[in-house]
C-alpha positions as CSV (number, residue, x, y, z in Angstrom):
1,M,148.7,171.1,155.0
2,Q,152.0,170.4,152.5
3,T,151.4,170.0,149.1
4,I,154.1,168.4,146.4
5,E,154.4,169.2,143.1
6,A,155.6,166.2,140.7
7,R,155.7,165.9,136.9
8,V,155.8,162.3,135.6
9,S,156.0,160.6,132.3
10,I,154.3,157.5,131.1
11,Q,154.8,156.3,127.9
12,V,151.6,155.6,126.1
13,P,151.7,152.1,124.0
14,K,151.2,152.8,120.0
15,E,147.8,151.2,119.9
16,Y,146.4,153.3,122.3
17,V,145.5,157.3,122.1
18,L,144.7,159.8,124.8
19,V,140.9,160.9,124.2
20,K,139.0,163.5,126.5
21,Q,136.1,161.5,127.7
22,T,133.5,163.9,126.3
23,E,134.7,163.3,122.7
24,L,134.9,159.3,123.4
25,Q,131.1,159.7,124.5
26,E,130.4,161.7,121.5
27,L,132.5,158.9,119.2
28,Q,130.4,156.4,120.8
29,E,127.0,157.8,120.4
30,R,127.8,158.6,117.0
31,S,128.6,155.0,116.3
32,Q,125.6,153.8,117.4
33,Q,123.7,156.1,115.5
34,G,121.7,154.8,112.2
35,R,122.4,151.7,113.7
36,T,119.7,148.5,113.5
37,C,119.3,145.2,115.4
38,D,116.6,142.7,116.1
39,V,115.0,141.8,119.0
40,N,117.8,138.8,120.1
41,E,120.7,141.7,120.1
42,F,118.3,144.0,122.0
43,R,117.5,141.5,124.7
44,T,121.1,140.5,125.0
45,Q,122.5,144.1,124.8
46,F,120.0,145.9,126.9
47,C,117.7,143.2,128.9
48,G,120.2,141.1,130.6
49,G,119.8,138.0,128.0
50,R,115.9,137.6,128.8
51,S,113.9,135.9,126.4
52,A,112.5,137.6,123.5
53,E,109.1,136.8,124.7
54,W,109.7,138.5,128.1
55,V,111.1,141.9,126.2
56,R,107.8,142.0,124.1
57,Q,105.6,141.7,127.2
58,A,107.6,143.7,129.6
59,I,108.7,146.5,127.1
60,F,107.3,146.4,123.5
61,I,103.6,145.9,124.7
62,P,103.2,148.1,127.5
63,F,105.4,151.1,126.0
64,A,103.9,150.6,122.3
65,D,102.9,153.8,122.5
66,E,106.2,155.7,123.5
67,I,108.3,153.6,121.4
68,D,106.4,153.0,118.3
69,F,108.6,154.4,115.1
70,A,105.1,155.5,113.5
71,K,105.1,157.7,116.4
72,G,108.5,159.1,116.8
73,G,109.7,156.1,118.7
74,W,112.4,153.3,118.2
75,L,110.6,150.4,117.6
76,L,109.1,149.2,114.1
77,N,106.5,147.1,114.5
78,P,105.9,147.0,118.0
79,H,103.0,144.5,118.3
80,G,105.0,142.6,116.0
81,G,102.7,139.7,114.1
82,R,103.1,137.1,111.6
83,G,105.4,138.2,108.8
84,R,106.0,141.6,110.5
85,K,109.7,141.9,111.7
86,Q,110.3,144.3,114.7
87,L,113.4,146.3,113.8
88,I,114.9,148.3,116.6
89,F,117.1,152.0,116.4
90,V,119.8,151.1,118.6
91,Y,120.8,154.7,119.4
92,P,117.4,155.9,120.3
93,A,116.5,152.8,122.0
94,S,119.5,152.9,124.3
95,Q,118.7,156.6,125.4
96,W,115.3,155.7,125.9
97,M,116.2,152.3,128.1
98,N,118.7,154.4,130.2
99,E,116.0,157.1,130.8
100,N,113.1,154.7,131.5
101,R,114.9,151.5,133.3
102,M,113.2,152.3,136.5
103,R,109.6,151.9,135.0
104,I,110.1,148.5,133.4
105,K,109.2,145.7,135.8
106,W,112.0,143.7,135.4
107,D,111.1,141.1,137.9
108,E,107.9,140.7,135.3
109,R,106.7,136.8,134.8
110,L,105.7,135.7,131.2
111,I,101.9,135.3,130.5
112,R,101.5,132.2,128.6
């Protein structure tokens, strides 16, 4: 087998910088830490735009014991209720969704 060694110079535009992938991931994770969102932002960002009610029935209620903020999770008020806003901590929610995506019944139909 033959090998050719070449040296190439590529100009990087001023508005771009080269960063190691691990550093980029760390920066992205840090930017999510401490951030919160509501159910509407969560459902569009993590649930493919499914309805807020679907998110409650397929994720919040079935996994309430795991995701309840009072028990170390990422969702404040998992059962909601009148006058009780649900608040989601984005960074731990994104980690949990990634780790548990296979446990969620994505074809779940709403109970009306």
